[in-house]
C-alpha positions in Angstrom: -44.6 14.7 -2.4 -44.2 12.8 -5.7 -44.2 9.0 -6.1 -43.6 8.5 -2.4 -40.5 10.7 -2.2 -40.0 13.3 0.4 -40.3 16.9 -0.9 -36.6 17.6 -0.5 -35.7 14.8 -2.9 -37.6 16.4 -5.8 -35.2 18.4 -8.0 -35.8 22.2 -7.7 -36.0 22.7 -11.5 -36.9 20.6 -14.6 -33.3 20.3 -15.6 -32.4 18.5 -12.4 -30.0 19.2 -9.5 -27.0 21.6 -9.8 -23.8 21.7 -7.9 -24.8 24.6 -5.6 -27.9 22.7 -4.5 -25.9 20.4 -2.3 -25.2 23.2 0.1 -28.9 23.7 0.6 -30.0 20.1 1.4 -29.7 19.7 5.2 -32.0 16.7 5.0 -29.7 14.8 2.6 -27.7 12.0 4.1 -24.0 12.5 4.9 -21.8 11.9 1.9 -24.4 12.8 -0.7 -22.7 13.4 -4.1 -24.0 14.9 -7.4 -23.1 13.1 -10.6 -24.5 14.4 -13.9 -27.4 16.1 -12.1 -28.3 13.0 -10.1 -28.0 12.7 -6.3 -26.0 9.7 -5.2 -26.4 8.4 -1.6 -24.3 6.0 0.3 -26.8 3.2 0.9 -24.8 0.7 2.8 -22.9 1.3 6.1 -19.2 1.9 5.6 -16.8 -1.0 6.6 -14.3 -0.4 9.4 -11.5 -1.3 6.9 -12.6 1.6 4.7 -13.0 4.1 7.5 -9.7 3.3 9.2 -7.8 3.3 5.9 -9.2 6.7 4.9 -8.5 8.2 8.4 -5.0 6.9 8.7 -4.1 7.7 5.1 -5.4 11.2 5.5 -3.3 11.7 8.6 -0.2 10.3 6.9 -0.6 12.5 3.8 -1.1 15.6 6.0 2.2 14.8 7.8 4.0 14.3 4.4 2.5 17.2 2.5 4.7 20.2 2.1 3.7 23.8 2.9 1.1 25.0 0.4 -0.9 21.7 0.4 -4.1 21.0 2.3 -5.2 17.4 2.7 -8.9 16.8 3.3 -11.3 13.9 3.5 -14.8 13.7 2.3 -15.2 17.1 0.8 -16.7 17.5 -2.7 -15.0 18.7 -5.9 -17.2 21.0 -8.0 -16.3 19.5 -11.4 -19.0 21.5 -13.3 -22.6 22.7 -12.7 -24.0 19.2 -12.6 -21.3 17.2 -10.8 -19.9 17.4 -7.3 -18.4 14.0 -6.4 -16.9 13.4 -3.0 -13.5 11.7 -3.1 -12.4 9.9 0.1 -9.3 12.1 0.3 -8.0 15.0 -1.7 -4.8 17.2 -1.7 -5.3 20.8 -2.7 -3.2 23.8 -3.2 -6.1 26.1 -2.1 -5.7 27.9 1.3 -7.6 26.3 4.2 -11.1 27.8 4.8 -13.0 26.5 7.7 -16.4 27.1 6.0 -15.4 25.4 2.7 -17.8 22.7 1.4 -16.1 22.1 -2.0 -13.0 22.6 -4.0 -12.5 23.7 -7.6 -10.6 21.2 -9.9 -7.9 23.8 -10.6 -7.0 23.7 -6.9 -7.0 19.9 -6.6 -3.6 18.1 -7.1 -4.8 14.6 -6.1 -8.0 12.7 -5.5 -8.1 9.3 -3.8 -11.0 6.9 -3.9 -11.0 3.9 -1.6 -13.1 1.3 -3.3 -16.0 -0.2 -1.5 -18.5 -2.8 -2.8 -21.3 -0.2 -3.0 -19.2 2.4 -5.0 -16.9 0.1 -7.0 -18.2 0.9 -10.5 -18.1 4.7 -9.8 -14.7 4.6 -8.2 -13.1 2.5 -11.0 -14.7 4.1 -14.1 -17.0 7.0 -13.8 -15.2 9.2 -11.2 -11.7 8.8 -12.7 -13.1 9.7 -16.1 -14.8 12.8 -14.7 -11.7 13.8 -12.6 -9.5 13.5 -15.7 -11.9 15.5 -17.9 -11.8 18.3 -15.2 -8.0 18.3 -15.4 -7.1 16.9 -11.9 -3.5 15.9 -12.3 -3.3 12.8 -10.1 -5.8 10.0 -9.2 -5.2 7.1 -6.7 -7.5 4.2 -6.3 -7.1 2.0 -3.2 -8.3 -1.6 -3.5 -8.8 -4.1 -0.7 -6.6 -7.1 -1.5 -7.4 -9.7 1.1 -7.5 -7.1 3.9 -4.4 -5.2 2.7 -4.5 -2.0 0.7 -3.1 -1.8 -2.9 -2.8 1.8 -4.1 -3.1 2.2 -7.9 -1.6 5.5 -9.0 -2.4 7.5 -12.1 -1.2 10.7 -13.8 -3.2 12.8 -16.2 -2.1 12.8 -19.8 -2.7 16.4 -20.9 -3.0 15.4 -24.6 -5.8 12.9 -24.1 -7.3 14.1 -20.8 -7.2 10.5 -19.5 -5.3 8.9 -16.7 -2.3 6.7 -17.4 -1.2 4.2 -14.7 2.1 5.0 -13.0 2.2 2.1 -10.5 0.6 -0.4 -8.1 1.9 -0.1 -4.5 1.3 -2.8 -2.0 3.6 -2.4 0.9 5.2 1.0 0.4 4.1 4.0 -1.6 7.0 6.0 -3.0 6.3 8.9 -5.3 7.5 12.4 -6.1 4.1 13.6 -7.4 2.1 15.5 -6.5 4.7 15.8 -3.7 7.5 13.7 -2.3 6.0 10.8 -0.4 7.4 7.6 1.2 4.6 5.9 3.0 4.3 2.4 4.5 0.9 1.2 3.4 1.1 -2.2 5.0 -1.8 -3.6 6.8 -0.5 -2.8 10.3 -0.1 0.9 9.7 -3.1 1.9 7.7 -5.8 -0.6 8.7 -5.1 -1.8 12.2 
């Protein structure tokens, strides 16, 4: 043990953690992410608002997604050898595999981050930057506005590899990308 850390928290090589290491850390807490070779742990309990919104939005997106799309929650995206963030929700064009632990960016059409106090900086700046650099076409960020969700939608600009805003949706989310969607996002439906 080094500096009071359990042995499993010590990187297996001098260059740090790598994406595949996440699949071999059974002692790591649930929702462990890898960002630039550093393990990121959720350190605060998740609020009920966040949990219900993710659950209900996942269900609604699964119902709306056309054939050829899989909607998952809390699975990582292997952006590169040093980064495997875990978006709250993602939509993928890869076929369902029950033993899957991560998706490749080329198979991910949409990532959604529901902002919580603990992850706000990562959800608003670092993760969108990394998702855009990896070529993921659509990013949505959900903010808590006095208990009601506000969905900020973005689309990838292929010239700059950055996201450009396409809207802020407070009561109803209507979009045609990455697939046709008309979703009531009011407080009663997504966060009862």
